[in-house]
C-alpha positions as CSV (number, residue, x, y, z in Angstrom):
1,X,-0.1,0.1,-0.1
2,X,1.9,3.0,-1.3
3,X,1.3,6.5,-2.0
4,X,3.2,9.1,-4.2
5,X,5.1,10.8,-1.6
6,X,8.5,12.2,-2.7
7,X,11.2,14.7,-1.7
8,X,9.7,17.2,-4.2
9,X,6.4,16.9,-2.9
10,X,7.2,17.5,0.8
11,X,9.4,20.6,-0.3
12,X,6.9,22.0,-2.6
13,X,3.9,21.5,-0.2
14,X,6.0,22.9,2.8
15,X,7.4,25.8,1.3
16,X,4.5,27.1,-0.7
17,X,1.8,26.6,2.2
18,X,2.9,29.8,4.2
19,X,4.4,32.9,2.8
20,X,5.6,33.8,6.3
21,X,7.5,30.7,6.6
22,X,9.1,30.7,3.1
23,X,12.2,32.9,4.0
24,X,13.2,30.7,7.1
25,X,12.7,27.3,5.1
26,X,14.7,28.4,2.2
27,X,17.6,29.5,4.8
28,X,17.1,26.3,6.7
29,X,17.4,24.3,3.5
30,X,21.1,24.6,3.3
31,X,21.2,22.8,6.9
32,X,19.4,19.9,5.4
33,X,21.9,19.0,2.7
34,X,23.3,16.2,4.7
35,X,20.0,14.6,5.3
36,X,19.3,14.9,1.5
37,X,22.4,12.8,0.8
38,X,20.7,9.9,2.7
39,X,17.5,10.6,0.7
40,X,19.4,10.2,-2.5
41,X,21.2,7.0,-1.5
42,X,17.8,5.3,-0.4
43,X,16.4,6.6,-3.7
44,X,19.0,5.0,-5.7
45,X,18.7,1.8,-3.8
46,X,15.1,1.6,-4.2
47,X,15.4,2.4,-7.9
48,X,18.2,-0.2,-8.8
49,X,17.2,-2.9,-6.4
50,X,13.4,-3.4,-7.2
51,X,13.9,-4.2,-11.0
52,X,16.4,-6.8,-10.0
53,X,13.7,-8.3,-7.4
54,X,11.1,-8.4,-10.2
55,X,13.5,-9.9,-12.8
56,X,14.7,-12.6,-10.3
57,X,11.4,-13.1,-8.6
58,X,8.9,-13.7,-11.4
59,X,10.8,-16.7,-13.2
60,X,11.8,-18.4,-9.9
61,X,8.3,-18.1,-8.5
62,X,6.8,-19.6,-12.0
63,X,9.3,-22.5,-11.3
64,X,8.4,-22.9,-7.8
65,X,4.7,-23.1,-8.7
66,X,5.5,-25.7,-11.2
67,X,7.4,-27.8,-8.8
68,X,4.8,-27.6,-6.1
69,X,2.1,-28.7,-8.8
70,X,4.1,-31.8,-9.9
71,X,3.4,-35.3,-8.8
72,X,5.8,-35.7,-6.2
73,X,5.2,-32.5,-4.3
74,X,1.4,-32.3,-4.7
75,X,0.7,-35.3,-2.7
76,X,1.0,-32.7,0.3
77,X,-2.0,-30.6,0.7
78,X,0.1,-27.8,1.9
79,X,1.7,-27.7,-1.6
80,X,-1.7,-26.1,-2.7
81,X,-0.7,-23.1,-0.5
82,X,2.8,-23.1,-1.5
83,X,1.8,-22.9,-5.3
84,X,-0.8,-20.4,-4.9
85,X,1.7,-18.3,-2.7
86,X,3.9,-18.4,-5.7
87,X,1.2,-17.3,-8.1
88,X,0.5,-14.3,-5.5
89,X,3.9,-13.2,-5.5
90,X,4.3,-13.2,-9.3
91,X,1.2,-11.0,-9.6
92,X,2.5,-8.6,-6.7
93,X,5.8,-8.3,-8.5
94,X,4.2,-7.9,-11.8
95,X,1.4,-5.4,-10.8
96,X,2.0,-3.1,-8.0
97,X,5.8,-3.4,-7.4
98,X,6.3,-2.7,-11.1
99,X,3.9,0.2,-11.1
100,X,5.6,1.7,-8.1
101,X,9.0,1.4,-9.7
102,X,7.7,2.9,-13.1
103,X,6.2,5.7,-11.2
104,X,9.4,6.5,-9.4
105,X,11.7,7.4,-12.2
106,X,10.9,5.7,-15.4
107,X,7.5,7.0,-16.1
108,X,7.8,9.6,-13.5
109,X,4.6,10.4,-11.9
110,X,2.2,8.3,-14.2
111,X,0.2,7.0,-11.2
112,X,0.2,10.7,-9.8
113,X,-0.8,12.6,-13.0
114,X,-3.0,9.7,-14.3
115,X,-6.5,9.3,-13.5
116,X,-7.9,8.9,-9.9
117,X,-8.9,5.1,-11.1
118,X,-5.2,4.6,-11.7
119,X,-4.3,5.8,-8.2
120,X,-7.1,3.7,-6.6
121,X,-6.1,0.6,-8.7
122,X,-2.6,0.7,-7.6
123,X,-3.6,0.9,-3.9
124,X,-6.4,-2.0,-4.4
125,X,-4.0,-4.5,-6.0
126,X,-1.2,-3.9,-3.7
127,X,-3.8,-4.5,-0.8
128,X,-5.2,-7.7,-2.2
129,X,-1.9,-9.2,-3.2
130,X,-0.2,-8.4,0.2
131,X,-3.5,-9.9,2.1
132,X,-3.4,-13.1,0.3
133,X,0.4,-13.3,0.6
134,X,0.2,-12.8,4.4
135,X,-2.7,-15.0,5.1
136,X,-1.5,-17.8,3.0
137,X,1.8,-17.8,4.9
138,X,-0.3,-17.9,7.8
139,X,-2.2,-20.9,6.7
140,X,1.1,-22.7,6.2
141,X,2.0,-22.1,9.7
142,X,-1.2,-23.3,10.9
143,X,-0.8,-26.6,8.7
144,X,2.7,-27.1,10.0
145,X,1.7,-26.6,13.6
146,X,-1.1,-29.2,13.3
147,X,1.1,-31.6,11.4
148,X,3.5,-31.6,14.3
149,X,1.1,-31.4,17.2
150,X,-1.8,-33.4,15.4
151,X,-0.5,-35.5,12.8
152,X,-3.0,-38.1,12.8
153,X,-5.9,-35.2,12.4
154,X,-4.1,-33.7,9.5
155,X,-3.7,-37.1,7.7
156,X,-7.3,-38.2,8.2
157,X,-9.1,-34.7,7.9
158,X,-7.0,-32.5,5.7
159,X,-6.8,-33.0,1.9
160,X,-6.0,-31.0,-1.3
161,X,-9.8,-30.2,-2.0
162,X,-9.9,-28.5,1.5
163,X,-6.9,-26.6,0.7
164,X,-8.2,-25.2,-2.3
165,X,-11.5,-24.2,-0.5
166,X,-9.2,-22.2,1.9
167,X,-7.1,-20.5,-0.8
168,X,-10.3,-19.4,-2.6
169,X,-11.9,-18.1,0.7
170,X,-8.8,-16.1,1.6
171,X,-8.7,-14.7,-2.0
172,X,-12.4,-13.6,-1.9
173,X,-12.0,-11.9,1.5
174,X,-8.8,-10.2,0.3
175,X,-10.5,-8.9,-2.8
176,X,-13.6,-7.5,-0.8
177,X,-11.9,-5.9,2.2
178,X,-9.8,-3.2,0.6
179,X,-12.7,-1.7,-1.4
180,X,-13.2,1.0,1.1
181,X,-9.6,2.2,1.1
182,X,-9.6,2.2,-2.7
183,X,-12.8,4.3,-2.7
184,X,-11.1,6.8,-0.5
185,X,-7.8,6.8,-2.7
186,X,-9.9,7.5,-5.7
187,X,-11.2,10.8,-4.2
188,X,-8.0,12.1,-3.4
189,X,-6.3,14.6,-5.8
190,X,-2.9,13.5,-7.4
191,X,-2.9,10.5,-5.4
192,X,-1.3,12.4,-2.4
193,X,-2.7,9.9,0.0
194,X,-0.2,10.8,2.8
195,X,-2.2,13.9,3.4
196,X,-5.5,12.2,3.8
197,X,-6.6,11.7,7.4
198,X,-9.3,9.3,6.2
199,X,-6.8,7.3,4.4
200,X,-4.3,7.4,7.3
201,X,-7.0,5.8,9.7
202,X,-8.3,3.3,7.3
203,X,-5.1,2.3,6.0
204,X,-3.7,1.8,9.5
205,X,-6.5,-0.7,10.1
206,X,-5.7,-2.6,7.0
207,X,-2.0,-2.7,7.9
208,X,-2.9,-4.3,11.1
209,X,-4.9,-7.1,9.5
210,X,-2.5,-7.6,6.5
211,X,0.9,-7.5,8.3
212,X,0.6,-7.1,12.1
213,X,-2.0,-9.7,13.2
214,X,-0.5,-12.4,10.8
215,X,2.9,-11.8,11.9
216,X,1.9,-12.3,15.5
217,X,0.2,-15.4,14.9
218,X,2.8,-16.6,12.5
219,X,5.6,-16.1,15.0
220,X,3.7,-17.8,17.8
221,X,2.9,-20.9,15.8
222,X,6.3,-21.2,14.4
223,X,7.8,-21.0,17.8
224,X,5.7,-23.7,19.1
225,X,6.2,-25.7,15.9
226,X,10.0,-25.4,16.4
227,X,9.9,-26.5,19.9
228,X,7.8,-29.4,19.3
229,X,10.2,-30.4,16.3
230,X,13.2,-30.5,18.6
231,X,11.3,-32.6,21.1
232,X,10.5,-35.2,18.3
233,X,14.1,-35.2,17.2
234,X,15.4,-36.1,20.7
235,X,12.7,-38.8,21.2
236,X,12.5,-40.4,17.5
237,X,13.3,-39.8,14.0
238,X,11.0,-37.9,11.7
239,X,10.0,-38.5,8.2
240,X,8.8,-34.9,7.2
241,X,11.2,-32.6,9.1
242,X,12.8,-31.3,5.9
243,X,9.3,-30.0,4.8
244,X,8.8,-28.4,8.2
245,X,12.1,-26.8,8.1
246,X,11.3,-25.3,4.6
247,X,7.9,-23.8,5.6
248,X,9.0,-22.5,9.1
249,X,11.9,-20.9,7.1
250,X,9.2,-19.2,4.9
251,X,7.2,-17.9,8.0
252,X,10.2,-16.5,9.7
253,X,11.3,-14.8,6.2
254,X,7.8,-13.1,6.1
255,X,8.2,-11.7,9.6
256,X,11.8,-10.6,9.0
257,X,11.2,-8.8,5.7
258,X,7.7,-7.2,6.4
259,X,8.4,-5.9,10.1
260,X,10.4,-2.7,8.9
261,X,7.6,-1.7,6.6
262,X,5.0,-2.2,9.5
263,X,7.1,-0.1,11.8
264,X,7.7,2.5,9.1
265,X,3.9,2.9,8.1
266,X,2.8,3.5,11.9
267,X,5.8,5.7,12.5
268,X,4.9,8.0,9.4
269,X,1.2,8.3,10.1
270,X,1.7,8.6,14.1
271,X,4.5,11.3,14.0
272,X,5.9,12.7,10.9
273,X,2.7,13.3,8.9
274,X,1.3,15.5,11.7
275,X,4.3,17.8,11.3
276,X,4.9,17.7,7.7
277,X,4.6,21.4,7.5
278,X,6.8,22.3,10.4
279,X,9.7,19.8,10.2
280,X,11.3,19.4,6.7
281,X,14.3,17.6,8.1
282,X,12.3,14.8,9.7
283,X,10.3,14.2,6.6
284,X,13.4,13.9,4.4
285,X,14.7,11.3,6.5
286,X,11.2,9.4,6.7
287,X,11.0,9.5,3.0
288,X,14.4,7.6,2.8
289,X,13.4,5.2,5.5
290,X,10.3,4.4,3.6
291,X,12.3,3.7,0.4
292,X,14.4,1.2,2.2
293,X,11.3,-0.4,4.2
294,X,9.5,-0.9,0.9
295,X,12.6,-2.6,-0.8
296,X,13.0,-5.0,2.2
297,X,9.4,-5.7,2.1
298,X,9.5,-6.6,-1.7
299,X,12.3,-9.0,-0.7
300,X,9.5,-11.1,0.8
301,X,8.0,-11.5,-2.6
302,X,11.3,-12.6,-4.3
303,X,13.4,-14.8,-2.2
304,X,11.1,-17.9,-1.5
305,X,12.6,-19.9,-4.2
306,X,16.1,-19.8,-2.8
307,X,14.7,-20.5,0.7
308,X,13.1,-23.8,-0.6
309,X,16.2,-24.7,-2.4
310,X,18.4,-24.1,0.6
311,X,16.1,-26.0,3.0
312,X,14.8,-29.0,0.9
313,X,16.8,-31.3,-1.3
314,X,13.6,-32.8,-2.6
315,X,12.6,-29.4,-4.2
316,X,16.1,-28.7,-5.3
317,X,16.1,-32.0,-7.3
318,X,12.8,-31.2,-8.7
319,X,14.0,-27.9,-10.0
320,X,17.0,-29.6,-11.6
321,X,14.9,-32.3,-13.1
322,X,12.6,-29.6,-14.7
323,X,15.9,-27.9,-16.0
324,X,17.0,-31.2,-17.3
325,X,20.1,-30.8,-15.4
326,X,20.7,-34.6,-14.9
327,X,24.5,-33.9,-14.2
328,X,23.5,-32.1,-11.0
329,X,20.9,-34.5,-9.6
330,X,23.1,-37.6,-9.8
331,X,24.7,-39.2,-6.6
332,X,28.3,-38.6,-7.7
333,X,28.0,-34.9,-8.1
334,X,25.9,-34.6,-4.7
335,X,28.8,-36.6,-3.0
336,X,31.5,-34.4,-4.3
337,X,29.9,-31.1,-4.0
338,X,30.7,-29.4,-0.5
339,X,27.7,-27.5,-0.5
340,X,25.3,-30.4,-1.1
341,X,27.2,-32.4,1.5
342,X,26.5,-29.6,4.1
343,X,23.0,-29.5,3.1
344,X,22.6,-33.2,3.4
345,X,24.2,-33.3,6.9
346,X,22.0,-30.3,7.9
347,X,18.8,-32.3,6.8
348,X,20.1,-35.6,8.6
349,X,20.4,-33.6,11.8
350,X,16.6,-32.7,11.3
351,X,15.5,-36.2,10.9
352,X,17.0,-37.7,7.9
353,X,15.9,-36.0,4.6
354,X,17.8,-38.8,2.6
355,X,15.7,-41.7,4.1
356,X,12.6,-40.0,3.2
357,X,13.9,-39.6,-0.3
358,X,14.6,-43.3,-0.7
359,X,11.1,-44.2,0.9
360,X,9.5,-41.9,-1.6
361,X,11.3,-43.5,-4.6
362,X,10.6,-46.9,-3.4
363,X,6.8,-46.2,-3.4
364,X,7.0,-44.7,-6.7
365,X,8.6,-47.9,-8.2
366,X,6.2,-50.1,-6.2
367,X,3.2,-48.0,-7.9
368,X,4.8,-48.4,-11.3
369,X,5.2,-52.2,-10.8
370,X,1.3,-52.4,-9.8
């Protein structure tokens, strides 16, 4: 959820708003040059980092979606959540993230100077995508928690059809909930949403349900799941630990990369915006911090493929299989490669990922023979 707030907007609004303050503000502008250096650094980070995230994220998420829909992975109901999470991230990167980047410097101000519909549409699709992303990750955390604490219940009562129902329900709610804020955005001139008190209030409520509440629940469930997994490892081996490690990594990644944006949002609306016409220095810093927070948040929509690859050899082998890299998936390469050996040792510590792969291969062979 973004608005078109830039350094030039703050300066022009601040200086032109009161003739009595113009002289002092122009004089003070020289004192703010050090802070503008920070702004321009963050501006460059935002401009150069985000296209890299878009270019890397879209194809890797497409590959992830294909992998989770393959026969070997789709036997897990949670793979439905993972596949739809990848699709959601593709839409976020191709939609609001790309629009925001284009509006920044490439097609400068096309959201601001365009129609009010374009401004509202940008806000709406960002809210919808972010909502689906966060609540799907919460569903993944719930599934992992139940798989560890109530494994029999999950095996007997949760299937792929129910997973699809949950996905459609989450998507439907995510498409309806942001309509109010989109309507507010459509009535703001030049998409200057940061100056709308109504937008501030409704936006803060939306941020709570999109990021804050899911983060609290995900963190709580993930900590309990990790604790239960450690107890299981100590008492007996586990057959699905490597899946749990992969999904828990995604949960913690979401919390890590979205937390700065949550803090930045509430900081901007609770302090900086109230003094936008009085403290130019604070707002210069806040704009730079916002660029950094947005870039870090966008990492959440990009890096999942690499988390899957680092925490699950099964996922990595499926990726190499799709790419027809037979050399990389044969046992001799895995045995010689130091990185793979470390990954295999890590998975063996968490319950023996190799044993599960062998069991899966034996099951597939038996099915083929039958």
